[in-house]
Each structure stands twice: as structure tokens, then as C-alpha cells.
C-alpha angles and dihedrals in degrees: 000000000000124000089252092053089048091055091054095063104110114241092234095055100093112177110255119199102151116128120230114261129220125261125255118201129210119248121260087242092060093044091051094059099034122125090221104042098126114085088213088083090072091054091050091055099043122122093263089065096045128155094005091064091074090068082083090064093042090053089064087071133069112243128201090203128007123239125253095203124038095198125014110198096172094115107035132231090014094084122192122205128203093002113199093024121120130198144140120241094208091052090052093049100041122005099049092056095056096085094061106012104033094131097038119109113256092180133015106198120201115197116215095242107077089211089068120087120251111246123223113201112194123207088254091053091045088053090052095048095045092050090050095052092042087055091053093049092048099037104034102026096034095222122158141181111311096022118119126233122187124215125198097184136146127222098300130124090250088073098064089039090056092046094051093045089056091047089050089058096040086246115149111238126205117192118197114205107260092232093061119099124260088247091058089049093050092054091052091048090053093047094050093043093229117159097193125071119192114199142152132242095231146328138197123264125165090350097305128107100237119212102235104162089068087072090062088068089055090048094051091049093047093050091048090054086057091051097258129118126213105214100189137021114197113200124203114201122231091208122033113253093003133097118220099189135084088208112103118236108249111230113242092011109053122057134175110237094217091058091049091048090058088069093052100042111155093009117157117202118196112232111252112237106233132193111258091243093050111118114258099186147344120233116190116215122222098255107145104198129071126348117354116262111233112194109210115212126194131233106232102028094043097044093047091049097050090045092052097045090044090055099043106027102032089035092221115179122184091250095054126104104223127191122190104183094200126108121260087225088078129060092257090064094048094049103033106026101037120015105026100044094039092050087059094046093245131153112248126195118219122193121197103206152029115322092226097049122146087356140343092266095067097097093050093047089054092047091050096046096047098038094240110187100172119054125186125182145134132272087243090061092041090054092048092050090046092050098045102032112014093161099038100097091061091062094064131070101225126129123204124197095189139019131189131201119198145167105047140011114291121223114240091238091054091044091056093052088049092052100039102034107026097032092035088223090290105091129084111230127212113196100201129202119197142113145229088263096052098059094216144009121326102173126032144114118260094244099224097036108038126050120242121245120193113245095013123097091206129231127329112292123252111305094005118108114196126192135179118229130187121222092278094055093253117140116253103215126231113265094022091113089225121124129215143146115317113222136172114237095203141041118253130194096254097054115115118259100223144317105279108262093349110084094154090056089049092057095040097051102039110024113017097077097065102019107134097196124010089200094053122109091192111108089216088074095056112065115182111241108215098186093230127118117228146166126213120216122216090261090062095252117138124222111200113218099192133260114337086235091054096074130106118225107213110182091328095315109118107214119194112228091224095060091048091051092044090055090054090053091061086074105093097224096050118099101172137012137187127189122208135174122246123194111253127191094216107032098030090232132021131190124251120188128210115196135182119203133225118265115286095018115121120216116252140166087246091064090047089054092048090054093051091046093048089056092049090047097046099036113010144263092287089069097049105135119244089218137006113208118195109205133180092234140348123246104258142184120241088263090057101254117143112246100226092177089065095053091040087056091051094048091050097043092241135127111291093207127223112346098167093105095052118114089232110023092160091071092066097071091043092055093041093054095046097045100040096044091051091047091052091048088054092050095252094143123192118246133197112272125220114242089254092052092047090052092048091055092044094051098043112124094016121107120208 
């Protein structure tokens, strides 16, 4: 292929070589109890009934005033849902359950140290705690509806308490993932314009009490550099009467929450009735360049959407014990630990620490002891548990009716382990596709009505109508085996309202690409561009191929990282895999694979050969990796995601960037020494990269 021909390959046409997988069907027992067991629900949510169909979700909530317009499209793409309606999110998640579920557990919190007692927080106790902290925020901090408050909190009950206290007041909350640095937190504080930072002195991770308050000092300094002052830092304590940080409390700025609460004991704060379109929270995405990107989510539309999808797709009933093992610092935790389950009056499990501490059986011990029957986690965690404890689930007597996977595509081999070993062949699985920006699920099977298919998320969810476009905006038909950009043709209640303070960027990133007429007020002319590559099978199921910027262009063939990694996992001894591009004089780019092996398996040239052969077999010779590197572990974030930009930097002899916030930064030097010394010994000498090439390597694996 000539250079000119290579340039003509459309960006959206990612090479697709995955084979279609078989169907798995839910058990009659599951179907018999499911919230969505009647096929008529799909008719109610078809496009002919849009947007009125979403009244069904809104009716799951308690409204102070009903809406006069379900969907206002007068200022596209700034959609407004349930206009004229008023409600309070905290009231819907707490107060309204007191009459019938006062003594039912809202949260069961499991500390990481097994020596510490599990805490059960009833709806009555949650009501008491939320009112107390709301009184502190209003009386001591002086915040009111529309103000912003930033949290930098780990997985402790004080986080949902803080969120609900803000929601009670109509205050917009912004939680920064606890594993992020203080500097990252400070940038988000400054962007949101919040003057109050709520943090914690310490928390447990991998058996150690981590000093967390020290990050507040970094946050204050980072915000100040950006011209913004944090007036008050409120500090929750991990242990009553103790202080887990070496960072001094700054007089007049830092305050212990427990001491402030003493002044507001027994306080009752009336929930503030908010317009449906009022912002409920900001969730900053993990874009690493330029100004932070704060996704602004609404009150009425968002809450109705997560309540509806929790009921029908997670199949949550009030009597279930539901455990979403995500972090509330991410959108999954907001939607499917806090707001969705609480709106339904469910019992949610929260776990403080690392799922493999002190051993890979910890998750299953918790599930057995608490009677968990719905489990929700990410492929990253599933891979980790499969790698470190492949036989652990069989040792514990727990039984799940339903399991969710979320956050990234799951490889079919890993899916099957999840189904057969974790779910014991009994649980229905929903493989959900969605994003921070979307508020809730976009692609998934309805668990009682649509069969599961490993590696595919399924069709669009109720009331959401996906489509795949090529770069010219032409539809790529189902069953064509061609991939493109997956988009959503219509608005839905959970979609974010804007990027905080950056409306032009909102339009430019998510709507401009496929907008047919910028002057149009017809929603049909404003498809949502998700930034993910996908292929749709003849049965209508979508397979997500990863971010469109996470593809490797080998001689004009755009190879999705996920299909490369999935091929590697067909090798029995491989536990994890990561694909990265390496600059190649002949092909432009070549593939290099990094793999980690299952416990007890020793690295060998034979396994390297099996990995290369699996890629050739599953995808084709064009994808044969230039090198296969067997490593003891991958560089990972605190949430367990593999940092592909780091290993891409190593493979290309470039700067790997900041690794201080990795969960295992020490592994980077070990991999760098091994890989680069072997490359040099083989005569694979580094060359100077152009600025464009250096930026490509640096940004690989990072979405906008």
C-alpha cells in the first residue's frame, strides 16, 4: 500500500476480525423474578414513543411539582428534561423511604481491615447524618443552592453522606477520586469555583493507613496558583478522636467535621425544592491536557435515568443486597452506588479498600457473609481476580442472581470466567457500555429478555437509539462487519447538560462532528458523538472496540487495541495484555504486546510465540506483533487500569510522563530496563521522534 493509499483509509474504519460468540440465556428462575420480564416494555420505549416513554422513569421519583414539557429542544444541544418539574434528589433517596424502610440498611460499609466491624447504616441513620452535615454546610460554611462544594474523599460512608447533604441544599457537589493527587484536586476546585473542600485525614489501602489530608495542602496551593482561594477545609476522621495525618490543621481554615457536628446535633434541614434542570453535580473526566472537563449533570433527568436503569438493567429490588465494587469517585459510583440504588430504596454494599487485600478471596468472603446477590464491577477488577485467584470463588457459598461489567469492553475469555466461575453459571450478566458524560447505561441487554453474548454489550438500552457512522456521516449497517464511530441519534434524560464553564467545548467535542444543521432545533440533526469505535452484528448487538484514539494504524489497517488484547487472552497462561504502537520505518506503526502471566507460570519464549500466533490466528498476519514482552505486572492506576501511555513510551524510548500517582510506580523502571536493554541488544536503536510522533506516543491510551 502506498503512502497515499494509507492516508485514504477513513479514521472510523477500524479493522474488525473478531468472531461472533454464542448466546447465553438467563435462567427461568431469574426471568420469573425480573423487573423487566414482559417484552411489552421494549414497545413502550421504541422510537415512536420518544420522548414520552421516559415518563415511566420519571414516575419512579417523588415530585414537588410536575413538569409541563418532557423534552425541551429549543436550544440544541443543551437539552432540558422535565421542564417545569421540581424535586429534591436527597428527599428521593432518603426521606421518602422512612415511612416503610426506616430500619432497613441503606449502606453496609466494609472497612478494609478485617479486624474492624462492618457498619450497617439504616435509612433512619442516613437521614440523621445527612441532616447534620447539611446543617454544617449551610450554617457554618454559608453555602446555598447553586454553590459548589468539592470532595476529595475515599470509599467511606462520609462520602455519600456529603453528597446527599449537598443535594438536600441544592448545592452542586464535585467529588474528586481519592486516588488523584492534591494538585489534580486543586485544579478541579479552581475550575468549579468552589470555596469549600471536604476531605478525610486518612483511609486504608493495601493494609496501610494512608495519609490523605496531606493532599489538601497540595490542593490549596494548586488552586491558589490558578488564582482561586479555598476558604474552608472540612476534615472527616477515619477513627473517632484520632488524627491519621502528619499534616497540621491550619487555624481558621481547617476544621474537624465531628467537632462542627456537635454544634448542630439533632438539626433537621428541609430539602430545597429544585428545578428538574438544576445541576446536581459535576464529574470531572480524566482528560490530561488543558483545562479540566467538568461534566454537569442535572437533577430530574439524571436521577430518573439512574433510577430507571437501576431497576430494569441491574434488576434491583428493595429486598436485594447489591454490591457495586466501583469507586464513588467515578461516575459508576455516583449513578450505581449512590443515586440509583437509593432512589429505589435498596441496600448497597460499600467496601473501603483493595479487592485482593489481604488475599484474592476477600471479595467472595464479603459476598458470602453479607448475602450479596447482585454484583457489579469492571473488567479490570475481573481480570485481576482471575489472575490472582482463579479458583477462589468456588471456595465460598455465595449465590448471585445478576452481575454487571462496566467501564471498558470485556474480552470473551474473561467474560466466560466471570459467568462460569464468579457467577457459578447461575447469574445473568449485563455488559454495559456508557460514559461519564452519559449519566447511565447506553448499551446493554435487558437481562431477562435478551440473551447475553460474550464481548458484546448488546443493543441500545430502552429509549436510546445508537447508530454507527463512518467519517462521512454515512450509516454503517448492522452485519456489514465494518466498524465506525458509535453515536446516539437522540437525547436521553441522563445525558450531561454541558461542560462546566465551557459550552463551546461541549458542542465542539460531542455534537459538531455529525451535526447536520447548526441552526436546527430538531434533535434528529444533533447526534451525540461518543468517541468510541464499534461494530454492529446482524442481530443488532454492538461490540465496542475502544476509544477511536486507542487504535494502532499498521500499514493503513486500523487495529483496535481491545481485539489485540482479547486475542492474547485466548492463550491459557496469559492473565493480562496491553497493546501499544511502536514506530516502524516500514509499516509506519507496528504492534508490541505486553502480557502478564497467571500465578505460578514462568515466562518462556514458547509463551511469547503462542501470543504472537494467537494474534495471527484471531486477527491476521498484518497484526503480528513486532515484540511480545512478558512482564511481572503492568503499570496501573489506583483504580486498576493499565497505563498504556507508560509502556508506549518505554517501547518508543520516550519520556513516560508522571508516574508518581500509579499504584505501582516501581514497576516502570523494571520494565524500562528489561525492554530497552533487549531492544538495544537486538539492534533496535532509538531514533529522534518528530514532535507529532512524540505527541502520538504520549497521548496513546488517553481519551480527550
